[in-house]
N, CA and C of each residue as an Amber inpcrd file, in Angstrom:
protein
   357
 103.2280000  98.7270000  88.3360000 102.6830000  99.6700000  89.4860000
 102.8730000 101.0620000  88.8310000 102.2990000 101.9630000  88.3540000
 102.3530000 103.1370000  87.8720000 103.0060000 103.9430000  88.9370000
 103.9080000 104.7660000  88.2240000 104.6900000 105.7990000  89.0410000
 104.0900000 107.2790000  89.6030000 104.5370000 107.5210000  90.5120000
 103.6590000 108.9780000  91.3020000 104.0830000 110.1260000  90.4770000
 103.4310000 111.0690000  90.4820000 103.6170000 112.4170000  89.7350000
 105.1080000 112.7590000  90.2510000 105.6010000 112.8110000  91.3440000
 106.5160000 113.1020000  91.8580000 107.8250000 112.3280000  91.3690000
 107.4330000 111.4270000  91.0980000 108.4880000 110.2220000  90.2450000
 108.8410000 110.7180000  89.0140000 107.3370000 110.6740000  88.3020000
 107.3740000 110.9260000  86.9600000 108.2030000 112.1230000  86.6940000
 108.1700000 113.3070000  87.1940000 109.1350000 114.5630000  86.8380000
 110.1450000 114.4820000  87.5890000 110.7150000 113.7290000  87.9770000
 112.2040000 113.2630000  88.2440000 112.7840000 113.7060000  89.7020000
 111.7810000 113.6800000  90.6970000 111.9840000 113.7260000  92.1320000
 112.5270000 115.0050000  92.7630000 112.9850000 114.9280000  93.8150000
 113.6190000 116.4990000  94.6520000 114.2790000 117.1650000  93.6690000
 115.1080000 116.2880000  92.8590000 116.2020000 117.3610000  92.1210000
 115.5150000 118.2160000  91.1530000 114.4200000 117.7170000  90.4650000
 113.8670000 118.3490000  89.3150000 112.4970000 119.3480000  90.0990000
 112.0090000 118.8780000  91.2180000 110.8230000 119.7530000  92.2600000
 111.8070000 121.0810000  92.4910000 112.8430000 120.6030000  92.8540000
 113.7760000 121.9450000  93.3240000 114.0240000 122.9660000  92.6800000
 114.4770000 122.1720000  91.3500000 114.5810000 123.3610000  90.0460000
 113.4080000 124.4710000  89.9310000 111.8500000 123.5220000  89.8610000
 110.8140000 124.4270000  89.8330000 110.6660000 125.1950000  90.7250000
 110.7820000 124.7660000  91.8290000 110.7190000 125.8100000  93.2500000
 111.4400000 126.8200000  93.0820000 112.7250000 126.7330000  92.8710000
 113.4710000 127.8040000  92.5970000 113.2650000 128.7350000  91.2730000
 112.5510000 128.3630000  90.3420000 112.0030000 129.2360000  89.3160000
 111.1740000 129.9020000  89.5440000 110.0300000 129.1540000  90.7030000
 108.8640000 129.8550000  91.0800000 109.6960000 131.0820000  92.1820000
 110.5200000 130.7120000  92.9190000 110.7820000 131.9340000  93.8750000
 111.4590000 133.1490000  92.9930000 112.1310000 132.7450000  91.7430000
 112.6910000 133.8860000  91.1550000 111.3400000 134.9410000  90.5000000
 110.3340000 134.4460000  90.3990000 109.1270000 134.8340000  90.0530000
 108.5410000 135.7020000  90.8680000 108.3200000 134.8540000  92.4090000
 107.9400000 135.6430000  93.6320000 108.4610000 136.7300000  94.0370000
 109.9770000 136.7110000  94.3250000 110.6010000 137.5870000  94.6780000
 110.5990000 138.9450000  93.8130000 110.3030000 138.7610000  92.3300000
 110.0150000 140.1680000  91.8270000 108.6840000 140.6100000  91.8620000
 107.9130000 139.7670000  92.3330000 106.3780000 140.0920000  92.4640000
 105.9870000 141.5550000  93.4800000 105.2280000 142.4420000  92.6790000
 105.1610000 143.4620000  93.9430000 103.9390000 143.1590000  94.6540000
 103.2910000 141.8600000  94.6370000 102.2830000 141.8880000  95.4610000
 102.6710000 140.8850000  96.3530000 103.8310000 139.9620000  96.4500000
 104.2720000 139.2500000  97.1210000 105.8070000 138.9150000  97.7900000
 106.4180000 139.7260000  96.5910000 107.9420000 139.5890000  96.8500000
 108.2710000 140.4480000  98.4190000 107.5950000 141.3430000  98.8470000
 108.2180000 141.6990000  99.9660000 107.9890000 140.7170000 101.3560000
 107.0760000 139.5930000 101.2100000 107.3130000 138.4700000 102.2570000
 108.3130000 137.7510000 102.7230000 109.2020000 137.5570000 101.7040000
 110.3680000 137.1750000 101.7510000 112.0840000 138.1960000 101.7060000
 111.8240000 139.2840000 102.3070000 112.7320000 140.3070000 102.3870000
 113.5970000 139.4770000 103.2840000 113.3370000 138.9600000 104.4920000
 113.8560000 138.6930000 105.8210000 113.6800000 137.1770000 105.8070000
 113.9590000 136.3200000 104.6850000 114.1360000 135.0760000 104.8920000
 115.2300000 134.2570000 104.3090000 115.4290000 133.5050000 104.7410000
 116.4960000 132.4620000 104.5730000 116.2660000 131.6000000 103.1200000
 116.3810000 132.0840000 101.9910000 115.7460000 131.3060000 100.9060000
 116.1290000 130.2840000 100.8730000 117.5840000 129.6870000 101.1630000
 117.6270000 128.1600000 101.0660000 116.9400000 127.2940000 101.4720000
 116.4120000 127.6870000 103.0720000 116.1440000 127.1970000 103.8310000
 114.0780000 127.0800000 103.3590000 113.9100000 128.3360000 102.7390000
 112.2850000 128.3770000 102.2630000 112.0800000 127.6730000 101.0860000
 113.1310000 127.2340000 100.0320000 113.1190000 126.7080000  98.6930000
 112.9420000 125.3020000  99.2950000 113.6470000 124.5910000 100.5180000
 113.9110000 123.3790000 100.7940000 112.6750000 122.9720000 101.1560000
 111.8960000 123.5540000 101.9730000 110.7130000 123.3230000 102.6230000
 109.5970000 123.4060000 101.4190000 109.3420000 124.4530000 100.7880000
 108.4790000 124.6230000  99.5520000 108.8460000 123.3440000  98.6470000
 109.9640000 122.7560000  98.6220000 110.1520000 121.7400000  97.7640000
 109.7690000 120.3900000  98.0530000 109.7970000 120.4680000  99.6350000
 109.0490000 118.8290000 100.2690000 107.7740000 119.3300000  99.8270000
 107.1770000 120.4390000 100.3660000 105.6920000 120.7200000 100.3510000
 105.2670000 120.5690000  99.2370000 105.6310000 120.9540000  98.0600000
 105.1700000 119.9920000  96.4730000 105.3350000 119.1560000  96.0160000
 106.5820000 118.1830000  96.9660000 106.6650000 116.6900000  96.6220000
 105.7030000 116.2930000  97.2150000 105.2600000 116.5830000  97.9950000
 104.2270000 115.9000000  99.0240000 102.8150000 115.7120000  98.4870000
 102.2480000 116.8510000  97.7460000 101.2450000 117.1580000  96.8630000
 101.2100000 116.7050000  95.7570000 102.6220000 116.1600000  95.4380000
 102.8890000 115.0590000  93.8830000 102.8010000 113.9770000  94.2780000
 102.8010000 113.5770000  95.6110000 103.1390000 112.0770000  95.8400000
 104.2470000 111.6120000  96.6590000 105.2210000 112.5670000  96.8930000
 106.6640000 112.2470000  97.0410000 106.6150000 111.9530000  98.4040000
 107.4050000 111.5120000  99.1480000 107.7860000 111.2330000 100.6970000
 107.5740000 111.9090000 101.5110000 107.7670000 113.4210000 101.5490000
 107.6220000 114.2640000 102.3650000 105.9300000 114.7050000 102.9430000
 105.5920000 114.9450000 104.0440000 104.3410000 115.7260000 104.3020000
 104.0240000 116.3500000 105.4030000 103.1570000 117.3680000 105.1080000
 102.8820000 118.2590000 105.6280000 101.2050000 118.4220000 106.3900000
 100.7980000 118.4610000 107.7050000  99.5940000 118.7100000 107.7430000
  99.0670000 119.9570000 107.7580000  97.5840000 120.1670000 107.8040000
  97.0230000 121.5290000 107.5480000  97.6240000 122.2220000 108.9430000
  97.7460000 121.7370000 110.0440000  97.8190000 122.4470000 111.2650000
  99.3610000 123.3390000 111.0380000 100.1590000 122.1920000 110.5540000
 101.6620000 122.5400000 110.0320000 101.6250000 123.8290000 109.4720000
 101.1780000 123.7760000 107.9020000 100.5420000 125.0650000 107.2320000
 100.2070000 126.3340000 107.9930000  99.4060000 126.3160000 108.7860000
  98.4640000 126.9840000 109.7370000  99.3870000 127.9270000 110.5860000
 100.3230000 126.9810000 111.0550000 101.3970000 127.1310000 112.1880000
 102.6170000 128.4100000 111.4590000 103.1960000 127.9510000 109.9800000
 103.8200000 128.2640000 109.6350000 103.7690000 130.1100000 108.8760000
 102.4030000 129.9410000 108.6800000 101.6230000 131.2450000 108.0150000
 101.0490000 132.1360000 108.7310000 100.5160000 131.9920000 110.0250000
  99.5900000 132.4380000 110.9000000 100.1360000 134.0930000 111.0990000
 101.7170000 134.0890000 111.5000000 102.1140000 135.2590000 111.7170000
 102.3200000 136.3350000 110.3690000 102.0690000 135.7030000 109.3620000
 102.5560000 136.5210000 107.9170000 101.4830000 137.3960000 107.2200000
 100.1890000 137.0410000 107.7820000  98.9100000 138.3000000 107.3460000
  99.0540000 138.1290000 106.0460000  99.0140000 136.6050000 105.2670000
  98.8210000 136.5180000 103.9780000  97.0960000 137.0270000 103.7930000
  97.0950000 137.7950000 102.5630000  95.6150000 137.9200000 102.0050000
  95.0160000 136.9240000 100.7390000  94.2120000 137.2420000 100.3520000
  93.4550000 136.3380000  99.5770000  94.2300000 137.1340000  98.2100000
  94.5840000 137.9630000  97.8820000  95.1250000 138.4440000  96.7020000
  96.6920000 137.9770000  96.7300000  97.2580000 137.7910000  97.9270000
  98.8950000 137.3780000  97.8990000  98.5390000 135.9580000  97.5440000
  97.7380000 135.1250000  98.2980000  97.8210000 133.5430000  98.0240000
  97.3800000 133.6990000  96.0960000  96.4970000 134.4200000  95.9860000
  95.9630000 133.9900000  94.7070000  97.2370000 134.4700000  93.6340000
  98.1600000 135.5580000  93.6720000  99.2900000 135.6830000  93.0850000
 100.5580000 134.4660000  93.4390000 100.6820000 133.9740000  94.5820000
 101.2980000 132.9980000  94.5540000 100.7720000 131.8480000  93.9420000
  99.8080000 131.3020000  94.0090000  98.8270000 130.1410000  93.2230000
  99.4630000 130.5990000  91.6000000  99.0610000 131.9240000  91.3060000
  99.2160000 132.1310000  89.5500000 100.7670000 131.7470000  89.1970000
 101.5850000 132.3930000  90.3710000 103.0830000 132.1670000  89.7390000
 103.5610000 130.6800000  89.6050000 102.9420000 130.2170000  90.8390000
 103.1290000 128.8170000  90.7670000 102.6410000 127.9840000  89.2180000
 101.6190000 128.1480000  88.9900000 100.7190000 127.4100000  87.9750000
 101.8950000 127.8360000  86.6940000 102.0200000 129.1180000  86.4540000
 102.8790000 129.5660000  85.6680000 104.1410000 128.7700000  85.4370000
 104.8160000 128.6080000  86.6580000 106.0540000 127.8790000  86.6370000
 105.9760000 126.4650000  86.3760000 104.7680000 125.9610000  86.7030000
 104.8760000 124.3360000  86.3170000 104.6260000 124.1750000  84.6590000
 103.8770000 125.3010000  83.9360000 103.6680000 125.5530000  82.8100000
 105.0530000 125.6990000  82.1360000 105.9560000 126.4470000  82.8670000
 107.1680000 126.6050000  81.9500000 108.2300000 125.2570000  81.9860000
 107.7670000 124.2660000  83.1660000 108.6230000 123.0590000  83.0240000
 107.9710000 122.0930000  82.4630000 106.6550000 122.4770000  81.7240000
 106.0180000 121.6560000  80.7350000 105.3910000 120.1280000  81.4520000
 104.7080000 120.9680000  82.3800000 104.0210000 119.7240000  83.3670000
 102.5120000 119.5930000  82.5440000 102.2840000 118.0900000  82.6630000
 100.7780000 118.1570000  82.0670000  99.7460000 118.9190000  82.7860000
  98.8700000 119.1760000  81.9320000  97.5620000 120.3030000  82.4710000
  96.8750000 119.4770000  83.6360000  96.8110000 118.3770000  83.4060000
  95.9730000 117.2630000  84.6930000  97.0180000 117.3650000  85.6140000
  98.2820000 117.0270000  85.5880000  98.9700000 117.2780000  86.7680000
  99.1230000 118.7310000  87.4520000  99.0310000 119.9460000  86.7590000
  99.3180000 121.2020000  87.4410000  97.6920000 121.5340000  87.7480000
  96.6050000 121.0090000  87.5390000  95.3580000 121.1020000  88.0220000
  95.3050000 120.5370000  89.3900000  95.8710000 118.8780000  89.3520000
  95.8230000 118.4100000  90.6690000  96.8020000 118.8370000  91.4970000
  98.1550000 119.5480000  91.5930000  98.9230000 120.2980000  92.2670000
  98.2880000 121.5160000  92.9910000  97.7710000 121.9490000  91.9570000
  97.1660000 123.5870000  92.4310000  95.5600000 123.1340000  92.9780000
  95.3120000 122.4070000  92.6940000  93.9020000 121.8480000  93.4850000
  94.1090000 121.6290000  94.9950000  95.1570000 120.8230000  95.2290000
  95.9680000 120.3820000  96.5500000  96.0700000 121.8720000  97.4220000
  96.8120000 122.8270000  96.5060000  97.2830000 123.9940000  97.5160000
  95.9910000 124.9900000  97.5770000  94.9340000 124.8550000  96.2670000
  93.7760000 125.5800000  96.6350000  93.0870000 125.1570000  97.9120000
  92.7880000 124.0340000  97.9250000  92.2370000 123.4090000  99.1030000
  92.5040000 123.8890000 100.4620000  94.0310000 124.0350000 100.6450000
  94.2760000 124.5230000 102.0580000  94.6270000 125.9830000 102.1750000
  93.7670000 126.4640000 101.4240000  94.0540000 128.1620000 101.1970000
  93.6520000 128.3950000 102.6450000  92.5780000 128.1160000 103.3420000
  91.8770000 128.7000000 104.7090000  93.0800000 128.2480000 105.8040000
  93.8770000 127.4220000 105.4930000  95.4270000 127.6970000 106.2870000
  96.5780000 128.3540000 106.3180000  96.6250000 129.0050000 104.6830000
  97.6000000 129.8840000 104.3590000  97.0530000 131.3940000 104.7400000
  96.1950000 131.8500000 104.0320000  95.3300000 133.1760000 104.2950000
  94.8070000 133.6310000 105.8180000  95.4790000 134.3580000 106.3450000
  95.3850000 134.7420000 107.6060000  95.1750000 136.0570000 107.7820000
  94.6710000 136.7870000 106.3400000  94.5550000 138.2320000 107.1550000
  92.7650000 138.3470000 105.9970000
């Protein structure tokens, strides 16, 4: 039986490193950095690690309803969503993810745009 993408990239320990690097970029972004000013980042990193793990075939799971609920009050627009996806894609490249794996992860995220973009 073949390993999931989550397993191939080292499970939660390595996905967490990717997400920490992603948030370093996000916090420096003029477009989305302000979204995290009052956010407990260790908790945010934990949630995002679990979400990305889930789209990589890991054990966590998030429903579209849950994604909508947690983003509804943030007023995220298309520009902010596009910035987030660009930074995440760049971070996956930085960690030498295979191009097809990056496309798969990003496809899962872009497919959920309507649950995240609320402005």
